[in-house]
C-alpha positions as CSV (number, residue, x, y, z in Angstrom):
1,M,133.4,195.4,83.2
2,C,135.1,198.6,82.0
3,G,134.4,200.2,78.7
4,I,136.9,200.6,75.8
5,V,136.6,202.8,72.7
6,G,139.2,203.7,70.1
7,Y,139.0,205.6,66.8
8,V,141.1,206.4,63.8
9,G,139.7,208.4,60.8
10,Q,138.7,211.9,59.9
11,R,135.9,212.6,62.4
12,D,136.5,214.5,65.7
13,A,137.9,211.7,67.8
14,S,136.6,213.1,71.1
15,S,133.0,213.1,69.9
16,V,133.3,209.5,68.8
17,L,134.9,208.4,72.0
18,I,132.4,210.1,74.3
19,R,129.5,208.7,72.2
20,G,130.9,205.2,72.4
21,L,131.6,205.4,76.1
22,R,128.0,206.7,76.7
23,L,126.7,203.6,75.0
24,L,128.9,201.5,77.3
25,E,127.7,203.1,80.6
26,Y,125.5,200.1,81.3
27,R,128.7,198.1,82.1
28,G,129.3,200.1,85.3
29,Y,132.3,202.4,86.0
30,D,133.7,204.9,88.6
31,S,135.9,207.1,86.4
32,A,136.4,208.0,82.7
33,G,139.0,209.5,80.4
34,V,140.2,210.0,76.8
35,A,143.5,210.6,75.0
36,V,143.5,212.3,71.6
37,L,146.5,212.9,69.4
38,T,146.7,216.7,68.9
39,N,149.5,218.5,67.1
40,G,152.0,215.6,67.6
41,D,151.2,215.0,71.3
42,F,148.5,213.5,73.4
43,A,145.7,215.6,75.0
44,L,144.8,213.6,78.1
45,R,141.5,214.3,79.9
46,R,140.3,212.2,82.9
47,S,137.7,212.6,85.6
48,V,136.2,210.7,88.5
49,G,132.5,209.9,88.6
50,K,129.9,210.0,85.8
51,L,130.8,210.5,82.1
52,Q,129.2,214.0,82.3
53,N,132.1,215.1,84.4
54,L,134.5,214.2,81.6
55,E,132.3,215.9,79.0
56,D,132.3,219.1,81.1
57,L,136.1,218.9,81.3
58,L,136.3,218.5,77.5
59,A,134.0,221.5,77.1
60,E,136.4,223.6,79.2
61,S,139.6,222.1,77.7
62,P,138.9,220.5,74.3
63,A,141.0,217.6,72.9
64,T,140.9,218.0,69.1
65,G,142.2,215.4,66.7
66,H,141.3,212.5,64.5
67,S,142.6,209.5,66.5
68,G,142.2,208.6,70.1
69,I,141.2,206.1,72.8
70,G,138.7,206.4,75.6
71,H,137.8,204.3,78.7
72,T,135.4,204.0,81.6
73,R,137.0,202.3,84.6
74,W,135.6,200.1,87.3
75,A,138.2,199.9,90.1
76,T,140.2,196.7,90.6
77,H,143.7,197.9,91.5
78,G,143.7,201.3,93.1
79,R,140.8,203.4,94.4
80,P,138.6,205.5,92.1
81,S,140.6,208.7,91.4
82,E,141.8,210.9,88.5
83,A,145.3,209.5,88.8
84,N,144.0,205.9,88.6
85,A,141.6,206.7,85.7
86,H,142.5,205.5,82.2
87,P,144.1,206.3,79.7
88,H,147.6,205.9,81.3
89,R,150.6,207.5,79.9
90,A,154.3,206.4,80.0
91,G,156.6,208.5,77.8
92,R,155.5,208.3,74.2
93,V,152.7,205.8,75.0
94,V,149.0,206.0,76.1
95,L,147.1,202.9,76.9
96,I,143.7,201.7,78.1
97,H,143.1,198.3,79.6
98,N,140.3,195.9,80.8
99,G,141.2,193.0,83.0
100,I,143.7,192.2,85.8
101,I,147.4,191.7,85.5
102,E,148.2,189.1,88.1
103,N,152.0,189.6,88.2
104,F,151.9,193.4,88.2
105,L,153.7,193.8,91.6
106,A,156.7,191.9,90.3
107,L,156.7,193.9,87.1
108,R,156.3,197.2,88.8
109,A,159.2,196.4,91.1
110,E,161.4,195.5,88.1
111,L,160.4,198.7,86.3
112,R,161.1,200.8,89.4
113,A,164.5,199.2,89.7
114,N,165.1,200.3,86.1
115,G,164.3,203.9,86.9
116,R,160.6,204.1,86.0
117,D,158.3,206.3,88.1
118,F,154.6,205.6,88.5
119,S,151.8,208.1,88.9
120,S,149.0,205.6,89.7
121,E,148.2,202.6,91.8
122,T,147.0,200.6,88.9
123,D,148.2,197.4,87.2
124,T,147.5,199.1,83.9
125,E,150.3,201.6,84.1
126,I,153.0,198.9,84.1
127,I,151.9,197.8,80.6
128,A,152.4,201.4,79.3
129,H,155.8,201.5,80.8
130,L,156.8,198.1,79.4
131,I,155.7,199.2,75.9
132,D,157.5,202.6,76.1
133,G,160.6,200.8,77.2
134,Y,160.6,198.5,74.2
135,L,160.0,201.5,71.9
136,S,163.2,202.9,73.3
137,D,164.9,199.7,72.1
138,G,163.9,200.6,68.6
139,D,160.8,198.5,68.2
140,D,157.7,199.8,66.4
141,L,154.5,200.0,68.4
142,A,153.2,196.5,67.3
143,A,156.5,194.8,68.1
144,A,156.8,196.6,71.4
145,T,153.2,195.6,72.3
146,R,154.0,192.0,71.4
147,R,157.0,192.0,73.7
148,A,155.1,193.6,76.5
149,I,152.1,191.2,76.5
150,A,154.5,188.3,76.5
151,R,155.4,189.4,80.0
152,L,151.9,189.6,81.3
153,E,150.0,187.1,83.4
154,G,146.3,187.4,83.9
155,S,143.4,188.7,81.7
156,F,143.6,191.8,79.5
157,A,142.2,193.7,76.6
158,I,144.4,196.7,75.7
159,V,144.4,199.4,73.2
160,V,147.6,201.5,72.9
161,M,148.8,204.5,70.9
162,S,152.2,206.1,70.4
163,V,153.2,209.7,69.4
164,D,155.7,208.1,67.1
165,E,153.0,206.5,65.0
166,P,150.1,208.9,64.6
167,G,146.8,207.6,63.3
168,R,147.6,204.0,64.5
169,L,146.1,201.8,67.2
170,V,147.3,198.5,68.5
171,A,144.8,196.2,70.3
172,A,145.5,192.9,72.0
173,K,143.2,190.4,73.8
174,S,143.5,187.6,76.4
175,A,140.3,186.5,78.1
176,T,138.7,189.9,77.9
177,P,136.5,191.0,74.9
178,I,137.6,193.3,72.0
179,V,135.6,194.0,68.9
180,I,136.8,196.0,65.9
181,G,134.4,198.1,63.8
182,L,135.2,198.5,60.1
183,G,134.3,201.7,58.3
184,D,135.1,203.6,55.1
185,G,138.3,205.5,55.7
186,E,138.0,205.0,59.4
187,N,138.1,202.2,61.9
188,F,137.0,201.6,65.5
189,V,137.7,199.4,68.4
190,A,135.6,198.7,71.5
191,S,134.9,196.3,74.3
192,D,131.3,195.7,73.2
193,I,129.2,196.1,70.1
194,P,126.8,198.8,71.1
195,A,129.6,201.4,71.3
196,L,130.1,201.1,67.5
197,L,126.6,200.7,66.0
198,D,126.2,204.4,65.3
199,Y,129.1,204.1,62.9
200,T,129.3,200.6,61.4
201,R,127.7,197.2,61.3
202,D,130.7,195.3,60.1
203,M,132.7,193.9,63.0
204,L,135.8,191.7,63.6
205,F,136.1,189.9,66.9
206,L,139.5,189.2,68.3
207,E,140.1,185.8,69.8
208,D,142.3,185.1,72.9
209,G,146.0,185.4,71.9
210,E,145.4,187.8,69.1
211,M,146.3,191.5,68.4
212,A,145.2,194.0,65.8
213,E,147.0,196.9,64.1
214,I,144.5,199.5,63.2
215,D,144.7,202.6,61.1
216,S,142.2,204.5,58.9
217,S,142.8,202.4,55.8
218,G,142.5,198.9,57.3
219,V,143.1,196.3,60.1
220,R,145.8,193.6,60.3
221,V,145.1,190.8,62.8
222,S,147.8,188.4,64.0
223,E,148.5,186.0,66.8
224,F,150.8,187.0,69.6
225,D,153.6,185.2,67.9
226,G,153.1,187.3,64.7
227,T,151.2,184.7,62.6
228,V,148.8,186.6,60.4
229,V,145.1,185.7,60.9
230,E,142.6,185.9,58.1
231,R,139.0,186.4,59.3
232,D,135.9,187.6,57.6
233,P,133.9,190.4,59.3
234,R,130.5,189.8,60.8
235,R,127.4,191.9,60.0
236,I,125.5,193.0,63.1
237,T,121.8,193.5,62.6
238,W,120.8,195.1,66.0
239,D,118.8,198.3,65.7
240,P,120.5,201.0,67.9
241,V,117.0,202.4,68.7
242,T,116.5,199.3,71.0
243,A,119.3,200.6,73.1
244,Q,117.4,203.8,74.0
245,K,115.0,204.3,76.9
246,G,112.0,204.6,74.7
247,G,110.2,207.0,77.0
248,Y,110.8,205.1,80.2
249,K,112.5,206.7,83.1
250,H,115.1,204.0,83.3
251,F,116.5,201.3,81.0
252,M,115.5,198.8,83.6
253,L,111.9,199.7,83.6
254,K,111.9,199.6,79.8
255,E,113.5,196.2,79.9
256,I,111.0,194.9,82.4
257,H,108.2,195.9,80.0
258,E,110.0,194.3,77.1
259,Q,109.9,190.8,78.6
260,P,106.8,189.5,76.9
261,Q,108.3,190.3,73.5
262,A,111.7,189.0,74.5
263,I,110.1,185.6,75.4
264,I,108.3,185.5,72.1
265,D,111.5,186.2,70.3
266,T,113.3,183.4,72.2
267,M,110.5,180.9,71.5
268,R,110.1,182.0,67.8
269,G,110.7,179.3,65.3
270,R,111.4,176.7,68.1
271,L,107.9,175.5,69.0
272,L,106.2,172.7,66.9
273,L,102.7,172.8,68.4
274,E,101.2,170.3,66.0
275,D,104.0,167.7,66.6
276,G,104.3,168.4,70.3
277,D,108.0,169.0,69.9
278,I,110.8,171.5,70.1
279,F,113.0,172.5,67.1
280,L,116.6,173.6,68.1
281,D,118.5,173.8,64.8
282,D,121.4,175.7,66.4
283,F,121.8,173.2,69.2
284,D,123.8,170.4,67.5
285,L,126.2,168.2,69.5
286,G,126.4,165.4,67.0
287,K,124.1,162.6,65.8
288,E,121.7,161.5,68.5
289,W,124.1,162.9,71.2
290,W,121.3,163.0,73.8
291,K,121.3,159.2,74.1
292,D,124.8,159.3,75.7
293,V,124.1,162.0,78.3
294,E,123.8,160.6,81.8
295,R,124.3,163.8,83.8
296,M,124.4,167.5,83.3
297,D,126.3,170.3,85.0
298,L,124.7,173.7,84.8
299,I,127.2,176.5,85.5
300,A,126.6,180.2,85.8
301,C,127.1,183.3,88.1
302,G,124.7,185.7,89.8
303,T,121.2,185.9,88.2
304,A,122.1,183.3,85.6
305,W,122.8,180.9,88.5
306,H,119.3,181.3,89.7
307,A,118.0,180.5,86.2
308,C,120.1,177.3,86.4
309,L,118.4,176.3,89.6
310,V,115.1,176.5,87.9
311,G,116.6,174.7,84.9
312,K,117.5,171.8,87.1
313,F,113.8,171.3,87.9
314,F,112.9,171.5,84.2
315,I,115.6,169.0,83.0
316,E,115.1,166.5,85.8
317,K,111.4,166.5,85.4
318,F,111.1,166.4,81.6
319,A,114.4,164.7,80.5
320,R,115.1,162.7,83.6
321,I,118.7,163.6,83.6
322,P,120.4,164.2,86.9
323,C,121.6,167.8,87.1
324,N,124.3,169.5,89.2
325,V,124.1,173.3,89.5
326,D,127.3,175.2,90.4
327,Y,128.7,178.7,90.5
328,G,131.3,179.4,87.9
329,S,133.6,180.9,90.5
330,E,133.4,177.7,92.6
331,F,133.4,175.2,89.8
332,R,136.8,176.4,88.4
333,Y,138.6,175.9,91.8
334,R,137.6,172.4,92.7
335,E,138.1,169.2,90.9
336,P,134.8,168.6,89.2
337,I,133.9,165.1,88.0
338,L,133.5,165.4,84.3
339,D,133.5,162.7,81.7
340,E,132.3,161.9,78.2
341,R,128.9,160.8,79.5
342,G,128.2,164.3,80.8
343,L,127.1,167.6,79.2
344,L,128.3,170.9,80.7
345,V,125.8,173.8,80.1
346,V,126.9,177.3,80.9
347,V,124.5,180.2,81.1
348,S,125.6,183.8,80.6
349,Q,123.9,187.0,79.4
350,S,127.0,188.6,78.0
351,G,129.0,185.5,77.0
352,E,132.1,187.1,78.5
353,T,131.7,186.2,82.2
354,A,135.3,185.1,83.2
355,D,134.3,182.4,85.7
356,T,131.7,180.9,83.4
357,L,134.1,181.0,80.5
358,A,136.7,179.1,82.6
359,A,134.1,176.3,83.0
360,V,133.9,175.9,79.3
361,E,137.7,175.8,79.0
362,E,137.7,173.1,81.8
363,A,135.3,171.0,79.8
364,R,137.4,171.4,76.6
365,R,140.5,170.3,78.5
366,K,138.7,167.1,79.7
367,G,137.1,166.3,76.4
368,V,133.6,166.9,77.7
369,R,130.8,168.3,75.5
370,S,129.7,171.8,76.4
371,A,126.8,174.0,75.4
372,A,126.0,177.6,76.1
373,I,122.8,179.6,76.7
374,C,123.7,183.1,75.8
375,N,122.2,186.4,74.6
376,V,125.2,187.8,72.8
377,V,126.2,186.4,69.4
378,D,129.9,185.7,68.8
379,S,130.8,186.3,72.4
380,S,133.7,184.5,73.9
381,I,131.7,181.7,75.5
382,T,129.6,181.1,72.4
383,R,132.8,180.8,70.3
384,R,134.2,178.1,72.6
385,A,131.1,176.0,73.4
386,D,130.3,173.1,71.2
387,A,126.7,174.2,70.8
388,V,124.8,177.4,71.5
389,L,121.2,178.0,72.4
390,Y,120.7,181.8,71.9
391,T,118.2,183.8,73.9
392,H,116.9,186.7,72.0
393,A,116.5,189.3,74.7
394,G,118.2,192.0,72.6
395,P,120.6,194.5,74.2
396,E,120.1,194.7,77.9
397,I,121.5,198.0,79.1
398,S,120.6,198.1,82.8
399,V,123.2,196.4,85.0
400,A,120.5,194.4,86.9
401,S,119.3,191.7,84.6
402,T,115.6,191.3,83.9
403,K,114.7,190.2,80.4
404,A,117.9,188.3,80.0
405,F,116.9,186.2,83.1
406,V,113.4,185.3,81.9
407,T,114.7,184.4,78.4
408,Q,117.3,182.2,80.1
409,L,114.4,180.4,81.9
410,T,112.6,180.1,78.6
411,A,115.7,178.7,76.9
412,L,116.3,176.2,79.7
413,L,112.7,175.0,79.4
414,L,113.0,174.6,75.7
415,M,116.2,172.6,76.2
416,A,114.4,170.3,78.8
417,L,111.5,169.7,76.5
418,F,113.8,169.0,73.5
419,L,115.7,166.5,75.5
420,G,112.6,164.9,77.0
421,R,111.0,164.3,73.6
422,R,114.2,162.7,72.2
423,R,114.9,160.6,75.2
424,G,111.3,159.3,75.3
425,T,110.7,160.7,78.8
426,L,108.1,163.2,77.6
427,S,105.2,162.4,75.4
428,A,104.0,164.5,72.5
429,E,100.8,165.2,74.3
430,E,102.5,166.4,77.4
431,C,104.9,168.5,75.4
432,R,102.0,169.9,73.4
433,E,100.3,171.0,76.6
434,L,103.4,172.9,77.7
435,I,103.9,174.5,74.2
436,E,100.4,175.7,74.1
437,A,100.8,177.3,77.6
438,M,104.1,178.9,76.4
439,V,102.4,180.3,73.3
440,H,99.8,182.0,75.6
441,L,102.3,183.2,78.2
442,P,102.9,186.7,76.9
443,S,99.3,187.7,77.7
444,P,99.4,186.9,81.4
445,L,102.9,188.5,81.5
446,R,101.4,191.7,80.2
447,E,98.6,191.5,82.8
448,A,101.3,191.2,85.5
449,L,103.1,194.3,84.1
450,A,99.8,196.2,84.3
451,L,100.0,195.9,88.1
452,A,103.0,198.3,88.1
453,P,101.0,201.3,89.5
454,S,99.7,199.4,92.4
455,I,103.1,197.8,93.1
456,E,104.7,201.3,93.0
457,T,102.2,202.5,95.7
458,M,102.9,199.4,97.7
459,A,106.7,199.9,97.4
460,R,106.5,203.3,99.1
461,R,105.6,201.6,102.3
462,Y,108.9,199.7,102.4
463,V,111.5,202.2,101.4
464,K,112.8,202.5,105.0
465,A,113.1,198.8,105.6
466,E,116.6,197.6,106.4
467,N,116.1,193.8,105.8
468,F,113.8,191.7,103.6
469,L,113.2,188.0,103.5
470,Y,111.9,186.2,100.4
471,V,110.5,182.7,100.6
472,G,109.2,180.1,98.1
473,R,109.1,176.4,97.5
474,G,110.0,174.0,94.8
475,L,110.9,175.5,91.4
476,N,109.8,178.9,92.7
477,Y,112.3,178.9,95.5
478,P,115.1,180.1,93.1
479,I,112.7,183.0,92.2
480,A,112.8,184.0,95.8
481,L,116.6,184.1,95.6
482,E,116.4,186.2,92.5
483,G,113.9,188.6,94.0
484,A,116.2,189.1,97.0
485,L,119.2,189.6,94.7
486,K,117.3,192.3,92.7
487,L,116.4,194.2,95.8
488,K,120.0,194.1,97.1
489,E,121.4,195.2,93.8
490,L,119.0,198.1,93.2
491,S,118.1,199.5,96.6
492,Y,121.1,198.4,98.8
493,I,118.6,196.9,101.3
494,H,119.9,193.6,102.7
495,A,117.7,190.8,101.5
496,E,117.8,187.0,101.7
497,G,116.0,184.3,99.8
498,Y,115.0,181.1,101.6
499,P,113.1,177.9,101.0
500,A,109.8,178.4,102.9
501,G,110.2,175.0,104.6
502,E,113.5,176.1,106.1
503,L,112.0,179.0,108.1
504,K,112.0,177.1,111.3
505,H,115.6,176.1,110.9
506,G,117.0,179.5,111.7
507,P,115.5,182.5,109.7
508,I,112.4,182.7,111.8
509,A,114.5,184.2,114.5
510,L,114.8,187.3,112.4
511,I,111.1,187.9,112.0
512,S,109.7,191.0,113.7
513,E,107.3,193.9,112.9
514,T,110.1,195.6,111.0
515,M,110.9,192.7,108.7
516,P,109.0,192.6,105.4
517,V,108.6,189.0,104.2
518,V,107.8,188.3,100.5
519,V,106.0,185.0,100.1
520,L,105.6,183.3,96.7
521,L,102.3,181.5,97.0
522,P,101.1,180.1,93.6
523,K,98.4,177.4,93.5
524,N,100.4,174.2,93.3
525,G,101.0,171.1,95.3
526,S,102.9,173.0,98.0
527,F,100.3,175.7,98.4
528,A,98.9,174.6,101.8
529,K,102.4,174.1,103.3
530,T,103.6,177.5,102.1
531,L,100.4,179.1,103.5
532,S,101.2,177.5,106.8
533,N,104.7,178.9,106.7
534,M,103.2,182.3,106.0
535,K,101.0,182.0,109.1
536,E,104.1,181.3,111.2
537,V,105.5,184.6,110.0
538,E,102.2,186.4,110.7
539,S,102.2,185.1,114.3
540,R,105.6,186.7,114.9
541,G,104.5,190.1,113.6
542,G,106.2,190.0,110.2
543,Q,105.0,192.3,107.4
544,I,103.9,189.9,104.8
545,I,103.8,190.6,101.0
546,V,102.2,187.8,99.1
547,V,102.5,187.2,95.4
548,T,99.8,184.7,94.4
549,D,97.4,183.6,91.6
550,V,94.8,182.5,94.2
551,E,91.7,184.3,95.3
552,D,91.5,183.4,99.0
553,D,90.1,185.5,101.9
554,E,92.6,183.8,104.3
555,I,95.5,185.2,102.4
556,D,94.0,188.7,102.5
557,Q,93.5,188.5,106.3
558,V,97.1,187.4,107.0
559,A,99.1,189.5,104.5
560,R,99.7,193.2,104.6
561,D,99.9,193.4,100.8
562,V,98.8,191.0,98.1
563,I,100.0,191.1,94.5
564,R,97.7,188.9,92.5
565,V,98.9,187.6,89.2
566,P,97.1,185.6,86.5
567,S,97.3,181.8,86.7
568,V,99.5,180.0,84.2
569,H,100.9,176.5,83.8
570,P,102.8,175.6,87.1
571,M,106.0,175.1,85.1
572,L,105.8,178.6,83.8
573,M,105.1,180.2,87.1
574,P,108.8,181.0,87.8
575,I,108.8,183.3,84.7
576,L,105.5,185.0,85.7
577,L,106.5,185.5,89.4
578,S,109.7,187.2,88.4
579,L,108.0,190.2,86.9
580,P,106.2,191.6,90.0
581,L,109.4,191.0,92.1
582,Q,111.4,193.0,89.5
583,L,108.9,195.8,89.7
584,L,108.9,195.8,93.5
585,S,112.7,196.1,93.6
586,Y,112.6,198.8,90.9
587,Y,110.1,201.0,92.7
588,V,111.6,200.5,96.2
589,A,115.0,201.6,94.7
590,E,113.6,204.5,92.8
591,H,111.9,205.9,95.9
592,R,115.0,205.4,97.9
593,G,116.8,207.5,95.3
594,T,119.5,205.0,94.2
595,D,121.0,204.7,90.7
596,V,118.7,202.1,89.3
597,D,120.5,201.4,86.0
598,Q,124.0,201.6,87.4
599,P,124.0,200.4,91.0
600,R,127.1,201.2,92.9
601,N,130.1,198.7,92.7
602,L,128.3,196.6,90.0
603,A,129.2,196.0,86.4
604,K,127.1,194.5,83.6
605,S,129.7,192.0,82.4
606,V,132.1,190.6,85.0
607,T,135.1,189.8,82.8
608,V,137.6,189.3,85.6
609,E,137.5,187.3,88.8
């Protein structure tokens, strides 16, 4: 979601704020702004569109000072406009906010009745007015903020400043992330770690129901009721260089090419080849907990949900545990059957996805064990789950997920093998075969990435297409769904994923000479059936793109384009097939001229519903 940055110290605040917001651009936004305390008042600068527009505005009209707040906004309440951009000001207060205030209409009506005028359509502005009103009652900034947030319903992370207390920030969190960076004679606040890595590696993470008072000399954390919280800072070891493009045109292309290493990092230290076993020291749910598990619920959103669909195949095959896969946004609004014999596993790149986090909270309420597969250490989901299996994809900047997805697939396979060995449903010999294949997987992945130039040439032929269809079978069907999602996200071309066996049940009516159909055709038990489905498409004039590891003249005769990948173990094929589909989507989008790293209307971390 939106980006938050705050600073107090002796540096030029505008420079710190802009730098931090630049490092949060991957989250997606439609407007940006800063407020800097200058000569006893706030210099407020806001603009619509890219951050460069705000930088140009600051070059024309500087905001000079040593404390300030900055924000990149993704519209929820109110259209993208300068008036709706953050920070928002009310009297002596400026404020930035991530999240959604569910009772803002009632609060706005109340404030208007009390003589308050509004200059925006946002829910954020009402928080600033509430705080300013409580300051008028004689409260200091922390007390006024405490009273205001007691009135709010919904999710929020806020940072607020007052002209009455220069050099001081107050931050508060409920269901939306806030991290505080600790420096020497300066301190920082942000919505995500990358914004602060240029300045400090020592971080404090606010929990739900907590607020922080921040000045250049220190940070005081307390609960909403005023109870002081003592918490040691965490040391972050990420290298900021990994968050740069490294010579690639886009972050996404860089991250696609980082996938072999990301998978190595996720497997590192977890494969016991000689024993034919998996070692997951950070995945502890109690002594021999796996004996009691009779069912599993895999919960996620978007790309991570597709990973869960593949994970269901892995877990049911190797651990013989029935699995249900559900969207986080659906799971939270029905009455799921959860009990002590189940295990709820949530999958999230950011660890801040609101709907997925709600599933963990539901499990906690019902006394059900929960586990998380996540990329971000100390994120909200990982702090609430009973156990965590971290992927090690590193920072993923592009909004469209690539390396986070394949490391989620890798982690789910590790979990399935781990459970299978302990439950006795997978022999050491069978596990050793899979482990050996996993050890060798990075090499065929690099071979697949080497196909990028030919895939780019192929992609040029499809940039004017208006619709795509992706089909696959078995555990590769979810990869067809993911391929379609990537094309939609990046190129804005409508695309659907479908089980190949379901073509005759409706989608075949769409086939024409203008419809590209991507067929996933690995050599496995359903090869012949999928080949037959492909011929049905050919007989109706569809433009066929085949992704296969098979050398077969019949494929070349039927397909318009063929992407040939190396052969790997059938259970690893979903990971391998993902790479050429990512490249195809990337190059179609690039040649259509879309914003590959920051597609319209999308955000990296969806921290509100």
